[in-house]
Rosetta silent file (secondary structure, phi, psi, omega in degrees, C-alpha in Angstrom):
SEQUENCE: MTEFKRSRLDRKINEQITKKTVFLGLITVVVAVLTLVFGLPLLIKLSVFLGQGRSKNQIESETKKLPPIAPRLVIPYEATNSSEIKISGFAEASAPKRNDVSTPKVVTVELFKNDVSVGRTEVTESGDFVFGGIKLDEGQNRFTAMASTEDTGSGDDSKAITVVYDKTVPELVLTNPSEESLNVDYADFDIIGKTEAGVSVSVNNRIASVDNEGNFKLKWQLNTGKNELEITAVDLAGNETKKKITINYSL
SCORE:     score description
SCORE:     0.000 S_00000001
   1 L     0.000  132.798  179.871  101.157   59.204  -20.838 S_00000001
   2 L   -73.695  162.787  179.456  100.767   62.069  -18.337 S_00000001
   3 H   -62.703  -33.490 -177.648  102.102   65.527  -18.976 S_00000001
   4 H   -67.455  -45.593 -179.931  104.648   65.063  -16.195 S_00000001
   5 H   -65.781  -38.962  179.435  106.135   61.865  -17.710 S_00000001
   6 H   -64.848  -39.843 -179.987  106.175   63.384  -21.210 S_00000001
   7 H   -65.596  -38.949 -179.540  108.005   66.471  -19.924 S_00000001
   8 H   -67.516  -40.351  177.881  110.572   64.318  -18.120 S_00000001
   9 H   -65.325  -40.590  178.093  111.228   62.236  -21.262 S_00000001
  10 H   -62.536  -37.709  179.807  111.664   65.357  -23.384 S_00000001
  11 H   -65.521  -39.178  179.193  114.240   66.697  -20.921 S_00000001
  12 H   -64.843  -42.396  178.607  116.303   63.478  -21.147 S_00000001
  13 H   -62.063  -43.159 -179.841  116.288   63.563  -24.939 S_00000001
  14 H   -64.654  -36.953  179.270  117.324   67.218  -24.933 S_00000001
  15 H   -65.634  -41.624  178.879  120.147   66.474  -22.495 S_00000001
  16 H   -63.985  -40.613  178.733  121.498   63.642  -24.729 S_00000001
  17 H   -65.000  -39.322 -179.627  121.379   65.872  -27.794 S_00000001
  18 H   -64.827  -42.281 -179.797  123.181   68.619  -25.904 S_00000001
  19 H   -63.651  -42.863  178.910  125.957   66.241  -24.767 S_00000001
  20 H   -64.065  -39.846 -179.776  126.501   64.942  -28.300 S_00000001
  21 H   -64.631  -42.540  179.532  126.574   68.484  -29.665 S_00000001
  22 H   -64.663  -41.882 -178.980  129.137   69.573  -27.069 S_00000001
  23 H   -63.169  -45.207  178.390  131.309   66.466  -27.750 S_00000001
  24 H   -65.147  -35.897  178.290  131.291   67.041  -31.508 S_00000001
  25 H   -64.923  -40.981  178.773  132.037   70.702  -30.937 S_00000001
  26 H   -63.808  -42.718  178.018  135.059   69.854  -28.797 S_00000001
  27 H   -61.173  -41.870  179.391  136.370   67.449  -31.454 S_00000001
  28 H   -61.484  -41.936 -179.909  135.953   70.127  -34.112 S_00000001
  29 H   -65.235  -42.765 -179.609  137.879   72.635  -31.978 S_00000001
  30 H   -63.076  -44.388  179.098  140.708   70.148  -31.305 S_00000001
  31 H   -62.231  -40.265  179.474  141.034   69.277  -35.004 S_00000001
  32 H   -63.729  -42.590  179.862  141.067   72.994  -35.895 S_00000001
  33 H   -65.527  -44.118  178.783  143.788   73.721  -33.335 S_00000001
  34 H   -63.382  -36.029  177.726  145.922   70.768  -34.489 S_00000001
  35 H   -64.310  -41.922  179.467  145.510   71.882  -38.088 S_00000001
  36 H   -66.644  -36.267 -175.553  146.736   75.375  -37.214 S_00000001
  37 H   -80.572  -48.233 -173.161  149.692   74.046  -35.226 S_00000001
  38 H  -102.847  -18.682 -177.901  150.862   71.120  -37.328 S_00000001
  39 L    91.899  151.382 -176.967  149.249   71.722  -40.695 S_00000001
  40 H   -64.937  -42.278 -178.710  146.742   69.624  -42.612 S_00000001
  41 H   -58.965  -40.182 -178.996  149.262   67.380  -44.477 S_00000001
  42 H   -65.519  -38.295  178.265  150.823   66.210  -41.226 S_00000001
  43 H   -64.337  -39.637  178.884  147.419   65.319  -39.784 S_00000001
  44 H   -63.001  -44.882  179.500  146.566   63.343  -42.893 S_00000001
  45 H   -62.868  -40.566  179.568  149.851   61.400  -42.679 S_00000001
  46 H   -63.446  -42.015  179.490  149.283   60.750  -38.991 S_00000001
  47 H   -63.585  -43.101  179.001  145.771   59.470  -39.670 S_00000001
  48 H   -64.248  -41.812 -179.515  147.003   57.167  -42.450 S_00000001
  49 H   -61.737  -45.545  179.690  149.846   55.896  -40.265 S_00000001
  50 H   -64.386  -38.268  178.657  147.520   55.077  -37.387 S_00000001
  51 H   -65.843  -41.293  177.890  145.108   53.371  -39.762 S_00000001
  52 H   -66.224  -38.512  178.888  147.896   51.285  -41.285 S_00000001
  53 H   -61.647  -43.761  178.994  149.168   50.380  -37.853 S_00000001
  54 H   -65.141  -40.852  179.977  145.778   49.113  -36.808 S_00000001
  55 H   -65.194  -41.651 -179.379  145.365   47.175  -40.036 S_00000001
  56 H   -64.220  -44.745  179.103  148.818   45.627  -39.714 S_00000001
  57 H   -62.994  -38.989  179.347  148.227   44.623  -36.119 S_00000001
  58 H   -64.753  -43.210 -179.979  144.855   43.184  -37.059 S_00000001
  59 H   -64.590  -44.265  179.994  146.357   41.167  -39.946 S_00000001
  60 H   -63.054  -38.780  179.090  149.206   39.874  -37.782 S_00000001
  61 H   -63.403  -41.835  179.676  146.745   38.914  -35.083 S_00000001
  62 H   -69.098  -36.929 -179.165  144.606   36.983  -37.576 S_00000001
  63 H   -64.974  -39.898 -179.204  147.683   35.345  -39.123 S_00000001
  64 H   -62.685  -23.076 -178.044  148.885   34.083  -35.761 S_00000001
  65 L   -81.241  -14.773 -176.970  145.609   32.267  -35.320 S_00000001
  66 L   -91.593  130.513  176.443  146.082   30.198  -38.493 S_00000001
  67 L   -72.042  163.031  179.500  148.114   26.953  -38.258 S_00000001
  68 L   -62.772  152.383  176.797  150.826   26.267  -40.879 S_00000001
  69 L   -68.616  163.674 -178.373  149.777   24.893  -44.249 S_00000001
  70 L   -64.161  133.329  178.191  150.279   21.194  -44.950 S_00000001
  71 L   -72.671  172.309  177.716  153.922   20.321  -45.708 S_00000001
  72 E  -125.779  123.795  179.191  155.057   18.466  -48.833 S_00000001
  73 E   -87.412  146.630  179.138  157.209   15.341  -48.627 S_00000001
  74 E  -126.438  111.113  173.758  159.836   14.548  -51.265 S_00000001
  75 L  -130.455  110.933 -169.179  160.891   10.916  -51.847 S_00000001
  76 L   -79.242   17.955  178.510  162.341   10.468  -55.361 S_00000001
  77 L  -152.120  159.334 -179.349  161.545    6.754  -55.687 S_00000001
  78 L   -95.889  -22.365 -178.344  158.664    4.328  -55.120 S_00000001
  79 E  -147.067  156.309  179.858  160.735    1.373  -53.901 S_00000001
  80 E  -152.339  156.087  174.486  164.165    0.724  -52.433 S_00000001
  81 L  -104.109   12.316  177.564  166.346   -2.152  -51.253 S_00000001
  82 L   -97.550  138.517 -178.343  167.815   -0.036  -48.447 S_00000001
  83 L   -79.663  -14.834  178.027  166.475   -0.476  -44.913 S_00000001
  84 E  -129.449  140.670  179.335  167.065    3.219  -44.086 S_00000001
  85 E  -135.602  167.915  173.727  166.231    6.280  -46.158 S_00000001
  86 E  -110.044  133.824  179.703  166.350   10.061  -45.989 S_00000001
  87 E  -120.270  124.790  177.890  163.120   12.020  -46.378 S_00000001
  88 E  -115.178  178.619  179.734  163.118   15.720  -47.210 S_00000001
  89 E   177.116 -175.765 -178.795  160.362   18.213  -47.900 S_00000001
  90 E  -131.025  145.443  179.582  159.039   21.746  -47.873 S_00000001
  91 L  -152.993  178.028  175.800  156.798   23.580  -45.412 S_00000001
  92 L   -60.370  129.167 -172.397  155.910   27.053  -44.185 S_00000001
  93 L   -70.167  146.794  171.639  159.222   28.679  -43.268 S_00000001
  94 L   -72.445  142.789 -178.403  160.216   29.485  -39.715 S_00000001
  95 L   -83.843  135.861  177.843  160.482   33.256  -39.142 S_00000001
  96 L   -67.900  155.235 -179.310  163.933   34.632  -38.277 S_00000001
  97 L   -72.361  129.441  179.095  164.397   36.279  -34.899 S_00000001
  98 L  -118.817  160.144 -178.540  163.863   40.050  -35.017 S_00000001
  99 L   -64.185  -30.671 -176.739  164.534   42.758  -32.446 S_00000001
 100 L   -90.768    4.609  178.781  160.836   43.631  -32.228 S_00000001
 101 L  -125.471  117.744 -177.297  159.759   40.012  -31.677 S_00000001
 102 L   -70.831  -37.856  179.902  160.674   38.339  -28.392 S_00000001
 103 L  -124.588  107.536 -179.331  159.804   34.827  -29.604 S_00000001
 104 L   -68.310  156.651  179.200  160.281   34.096  -33.340 S_00000001
 105 L   -75.327  119.464  178.042  157.864   31.768  -35.137 S_00000001
 106 L  -112.272  118.829  179.215  159.331   28.253  -35.217 S_00000001
 107 L   -96.134  127.914 -179.794  157.580   25.764  -37.512 S_00000001
 108 E  -114.603  138.206  177.818  158.008   22.109  -36.572 S_00000001
 109 E  -112.816  130.913  175.906  157.239   19.135  -38.833 S_00000001
 110 E  -108.594  130.964 -177.038  156.291   15.741  -37.409 S_00000001
 111 E  -102.219  137.092  179.911  156.758   12.678  -39.629 S_00000001
 112 E  -121.677  134.388  173.227  154.465    9.644  -39.470 S_00000001
 113 E  -115.370  118.122 -176.812  155.127    6.151  -40.847 S_00000001
 114 L    52.106   43.865  176.472  151.983    4.041  -41.145 S_00000001
 115 L    69.904   12.816  176.594  150.242    6.559  -38.828 S_00000001
 116 E  -115.740  130.376 -178.403  152.936    6.238  -36.121 S_00000001
 117 E   -65.054  133.308  179.483  155.178    9.214  -35.308 S_00000001
 118 E  -121.638    4.523  176.830  158.843    8.587  -36.155 S_00000001
 119 E   156.660  163.397  176.705  160.340   12.000  -35.440 S_00000001
 120 E  -132.546  149.212  176.213  160.123   15.786  -35.377 S_00000001
 121 E  -152.022  158.131 -179.533  162.336   18.451  -36.873 S_00000001
 122 E   -89.458  145.255  175.301  162.318   22.235  -37.318 S_00000001
 123 L   -82.123  138.548  179.990  161.749   23.902  -40.678 S_00000001
 124 L   -75.116  172.619  176.700  164.531   26.217  -41.779 S_00000001
 125 L   -67.992  -14.726  176.703  164.086   29.888  -42.679 S_00000001
 126 L   -89.021   -9.198  176.841  164.215   28.731  -46.326 S_00000001
 127 L    92.524   15.063  178.479  161.209   26.460  -45.810 S_00000001
 128 E  -116.307  164.817  179.012  162.867   23.042  -46.107 S_00000001
 129 E  -152.839  160.004 -177.817  163.411   20.158  -43.706 S_00000001
 130 E  -142.532  136.557  169.839  165.139   16.754  -43.658 S_00000001
 131 E  -114.684  121.828  179.657  164.631   13.501  -41.747 S_00000001
 132 E  -107.909  156.925  176.131  167.628   11.172  -41.848 S_00000001
 133 E    63.708   36.474  178.613  167.990    7.522  -40.896 S_00000001
 134 E   -80.573  117.597 -178.023  164.304    6.626  -41.260 S_00000001
 135 E   -79.880  141.093 -178.638  163.994    2.855  -40.860 S_00000001
 136 L  -107.915  149.095  169.841  161.654    0.974  -43.195 S_00000001
 137 L   -91.998  150.952  177.189  159.517   -2.098  -42.638 S_00000001
 138 L   -62.371  136.404 -176.453  159.519   -4.777  -45.295 S_00000001
 139 E    96.401 -146.904 -174.978  156.751   -4.106  -47.766 S_00000001
 140 E   -83.490  137.942  175.830  154.814   -0.853  -47.963 S_00000001
 141 E  -127.020  114.723 -176.705  155.669    2.165  -45.798 S_00000001
 142 E   -99.751  122.696 -176.429  153.140    5.006  -45.884 S_00000001
 143 E  -113.412  136.470  170.088  154.487    8.428  -44.889 S_00000001
 144 E  -136.580  166.368  179.622  152.625   11.614  -43.971 S_00000001
 145 E  -143.548  157.776 -179.450  153.707   14.794  -42.187 S_00000001
 146 E  -141.225  132.238  178.905  152.098   17.588  -40.173 S_00000001
 147 E   -99.768  149.558 -179.661  153.402   21.105  -39.488 S_00000001
 148 E  -154.963  160.793  169.776  152.734   23.046  -36.297 S_00000001
 149 E  -129.141  162.955 -178.448  153.784   26.051  -34.216 S_00000001
 150 L   -65.289  -33.872 -176.140  153.589   26.592  -30.481 S_00000001
 151 L   -80.993  -37.249 -170.473  151.048   29.415  -30.883 S_00000001
 152 L  -105.416  -14.514 -176.736  148.719   27.970  -33.506 S_00000001
 153 E    83.203 -160.206 -172.523  148.924   24.213  -33.067 S_00000001
 154 E   -92.383  149.489  175.761  148.923   21.671  -35.901 S_00000001
 155 E   -98.327 -155.986 -178.312  147.753   22.094  -39.478 S_00000001
 156 E   -80.170  159.796  175.919  146.508   19.555  -42.018 S_00000001
 157 E   -70.522  150.231  174.728  148.259   16.311  -42.949 S_00000001
 158 L   -75.401  170.329  172.861  150.445   16.255  -46.023 S_00000001
 159 L   -67.088  135.192 -176.545  149.705   14.146  -49.064 S_00000001
 160 L   -73.490  141.570  174.764  150.682   10.536  -48.307 S_00000001
 161 E  -125.946  132.589 -178.077  153.686    8.966  -50.049 S_00000001
 162 E  -109.739  131.442  177.258  154.257    5.202  -50.080 S_00000001
 163 E  -121.805  131.706  179.531  157.699    3.582  -50.299 S_00000001
 164 E   -98.820  126.246  173.790  158.164   -0.173  -50.727 S_00000001
 165 E   -95.932  113.117 -175.329  161.121   -1.823  -48.998 S_00000001
 166 L  -133.929  120.143  179.505  162.042   -4.853  -51.124 S_00000001
 167 L  -115.713   14.643 -179.862  165.295   -6.805  -50.771 S_00000001
 168 L   -95.820  128.084 -179.428  164.333   -9.836  -52.905 S_00000001
 169 L   -70.592  148.824 -177.877  166.069  -10.186  -56.269 S_00000001
 170 L   -74.681  156.871  176.455  163.766  -10.570  -59.283 S_00000001
 171 L   -72.524  143.957  175.661  163.174  -13.818  -61.091 S_00000001
 172 L  -146.093  110.123 -179.301  165.028  -14.299  -64.394 S_00000001
 173 E  -121.605  125.814  176.701  164.378  -17.369  -66.560 S_00000001
 174 E   -98.942  127.460  177.041  165.841  -17.773  -70.053 S_00000001
 175 E  -103.734  -21.741  175.529  163.921  -19.993  -72.485 S_00000001
 176 E  -149.436  105.211   -0.042  166.043  -19.180  -75.532 S_00000001
 177 L   -80.188  155.511  177.423  168.788  -20.019  -75.017 S_00000001
 178 L   -92.665  -13.901  178.433  168.059  -22.348  -72.119 S_00000001
 179 L  -107.854  164.848 -177.849  171.742  -23.289  -71.724 S_00000001
 180 L   -78.289  -22.443 -179.052  174.722  -21.102  -70.800 S_00000001
 181 E  -144.963  136.700  177.884  176.683  -21.946  -73.970 S_00000001
 182 E  -154.880  163.677  178.551  175.643  -23.058  -77.436 S_00000001
 183 E  -115.018  136.509  179.254  176.727  -23.108  -81.075 S_00000001
 184 E  -135.178  161.785  178.131  174.586  -21.765  -83.917 S_00000001
 185 L  -119.612   25.488  177.864  174.950  -21.284  -87.686 S_00000001
 186 L  -137.378  149.103 -173.316  172.681  -18.223  -88.074 S_00000001
 187 L   -86.557  -33.758 -178.703  173.282  -14.570  -87.164 S_00000001
 188 E   -83.938  116.411 -175.383  169.777  -13.471  -86.128 S_00000001
 189 E  -127.051  130.454  178.090  169.132  -14.776  -82.636 S_00000001
 190 E   -95.681  119.120  175.254  166.059  -14.159  -80.441 S_00000001
 191 E   -92.102  115.711 -173.399  166.783  -13.884  -76.717 S_00000001
 192 E  -124.921  141.219  178.261  163.581  -14.897  -74.967 S_00000001
 193 E  -168.994 -170.706 -179.067  162.766  -15.207  -71.271 S_00000001
 194 E  -142.079  141.252  175.359  160.528  -14.321  -68.364 S_00000001
 195 L  -137.053 -153.615 -179.993  160.867  -12.131  -65.286 S_00000001
 196 L  -101.128  155.965  177.929  158.431  -10.282  -62.989 S_00000001
 197 L   -61.921  139.089  179.138  156.023   -7.511  -63.951 S_00000001
 198 L    84.550    2.663 -179.213  157.556   -4.047  -63.635 S_00000001
 199 L   -94.140  142.195  177.735  161.130   -5.330  -63.976 S_00000001
 200 E   -95.652  134.180 -178.901  163.579   -3.833  -66.487 S_00000001
 201 E  -121.345  136.680  177.281  165.621   -6.266  -68.606 S_00000001
 202 E  -136.677  150.672  175.820  168.753   -5.463  -70.605 S_00000001
 203 E  -121.075  113.442 -174.457  171.173   -7.471  -72.723 S_00000001
 204 L    49.258   45.360  178.105  174.691   -5.988  -72.701 S_00000001
 205 L    70.997    7.591  174.361  173.051   -2.675  -71.633 S_00000001
 206 E   -97.597  123.722 -172.055  170.564   -2.814  -74.504 S_00000001
 207 E   -73.866  133.549  175.698  167.001   -2.560  -73.146 S_00000001
 208 E   -99.794  156.059  178.642  164.562   -5.351  -73.928 S_00000001
 209 E   -85.008  128.402 -178.981  160.790   -4.954  -74.125 S_00000001
 210 E  -119.720  128.678 -179.606  158.933   -6.482  -71.137 S_00000001
 211 L   -85.207 -177.132 -175.329  155.149   -6.988  -71.179 S_00000001
 212 L   -66.857  -17.328  179.494  152.738   -6.761  -68.241 S_00000001
 213 L  -100.575    2.985  177.321  153.290  -10.423  -67.356 S_00000001
 214 L    92.427    2.251  177.965  157.085  -10.166  -67.343 S_00000001
 215 E   -77.313  139.939  178.869  157.729  -11.834  -70.720 S_00000001
 216 E  -137.998  156.047  179.018  160.555  -10.341  -72.765 S_00000001
 217 E  -152.660  135.481  179.077  162.123  -10.844  -76.182 S_00000001
 218 E  -141.714  124.712  178.268  165.074   -9.147  -77.871 S_00000001
 219 E   -82.073  129.177 -175.663  166.444   -9.857  -81.366 S_00000001
 220 E  -122.611  132.311  177.895  170.250   -9.949  -81.326 S_00000001
 221 E   -91.487  112.830 -176.336  172.599   -9.768  -84.309 S_00000001
 222 L   -81.314  147.247  171.643  175.477  -12.187  -83.661 S_00000001
 223 L   -93.547  154.797  177.521  179.033  -11.607  -84.734 S_00000001
 224 L   -62.853  133.153 -179.138  181.092  -14.401  -86.249 S_00000001
 225 E   100.990 -148.122 -175.258  182.821  -16.326  -83.499 S_00000001
 226 E   -84.172  131.919  175.611  182.183  -16.035  -79.753 S_00000001
 227 E  -121.129  110.910  179.328  179.390  -13.736  -78.502 S_00000001
 228 E   -98.605  120.981 -175.972  179.344  -13.200  -74.748 S_00000001
 229 E  -121.824  141.804  176.284  176.066  -11.749  -73.496 S_00000001
 230 E  -119.674  117.841  179.289  174.982  -10.607  -70.023 S_00000001
 231 E   -99.621  128.084 -176.057  171.255  -10.461  -69.316 S_00000001
 232 E  -125.758  131.013  175.066  170.304   -8.262  -66.337 S_00000001
 233 E  -114.957  125.698 -177.434  166.906   -7.914  -64.635 S_00000001
 234 E  -126.886  126.904  178.878  166.448   -4.937  -62.262 S_00000001
 235 L   -90.445  179.729 -176.243  163.304   -4.271  -60.210 S_00000001
 236 L   -64.251  -25.579 -179.051  161.980   -0.920  -58.933 S_00000001
 237 L   -84.010   -6.620  179.908  163.827   -1.318  -55.639 S_00000001
 238 L    95.931    0.498  175.610  167.188   -1.716  -57.394 S_00000001
 239 L   -73.048  142.064 -176.595  167.554   -5.455  -56.810 S_00000001
 240 E  -137.393  150.877  174.806  169.092   -7.213  -59.791 S_00000001
 241 E  -126.747  133.934 -177.587  169.640  -10.692  -61.189 S_00000001
 242 E  -124.217  145.211  172.956  172.272  -11.413  -63.835 S_00000001
 243 E  -137.636  139.425  179.386  172.916  -14.320  -66.165 S_00000001
 244 E  -114.196  136.656  177.688  175.771  -14.758  -68.640 S_00000001
 245 E  -131.875  157.009  177.337  175.587  -16.796  -71.830 S_00000001
 246 E  -127.003  124.745  178.443  178.013  -17.534  -74.651 S_00000001
 247 E  -118.760  120.621  178.231  176.819  -18.051  -78.220 S_00000001
 248 E   -96.885  120.120 -179.599  179.313  -19.250  -80.832 S_00000001
 249 E  -112.544  125.777  178.184  178.295  -18.341  -84.369 S_00000001
 250 L  -141.990  143.710 -179.263  179.993  -19.979  -87.351 S_00000001
 251 L   -75.441    0.000    0.000  178.910  -20.326  -90.962 S_00000001
């Protein structure tokens, strides 16, 4: 490098150092003047306030970019004999309208049945929502939901819930007794029969034990004279089958 180029480079470096020194000096003078006029505590509060403002704006900006969390559906049964049901749930709450916000955050939930959209509704400020009059197909109906806002778009799907629409009454066969009326001379009587798996059986509101294949048996203590018994089988959907028998017990 020639002496001329080296001298020119040194001058540029010196000029940059001089500019930085002057700039820092000006900042120092301004801070000193503000300290004398307003006092050090006020400057500290102002600095903290500005820092908090920037942090708050940054957090709000990042929050707006995130879609709502996945909603949660609430269906309190696994099966029903009704063709229409109500589905409720919880999701990220819609924000109330404030004076400093021109457009409040509105969270919308879309409901899907077997992957087909069946409706949309807004989430309340309390974070809940309701879909009424949802029609069911016979058999299994798989429901999911997705929350979204206009600014952030859609979030993740909710956990799936399956509801079975079943309007068929359960089978109920009595093997003991096999007739509707009979006479016996013993007090201990075994009521035996068969229904479907998962069905609840009761005799005069007394629950019988049902195995995995639908077989049931209940020991009944007869009273002297006429004993009128009602056997009821109820499935998960609420469908029921009833049979009435009369057992006459005499010594």
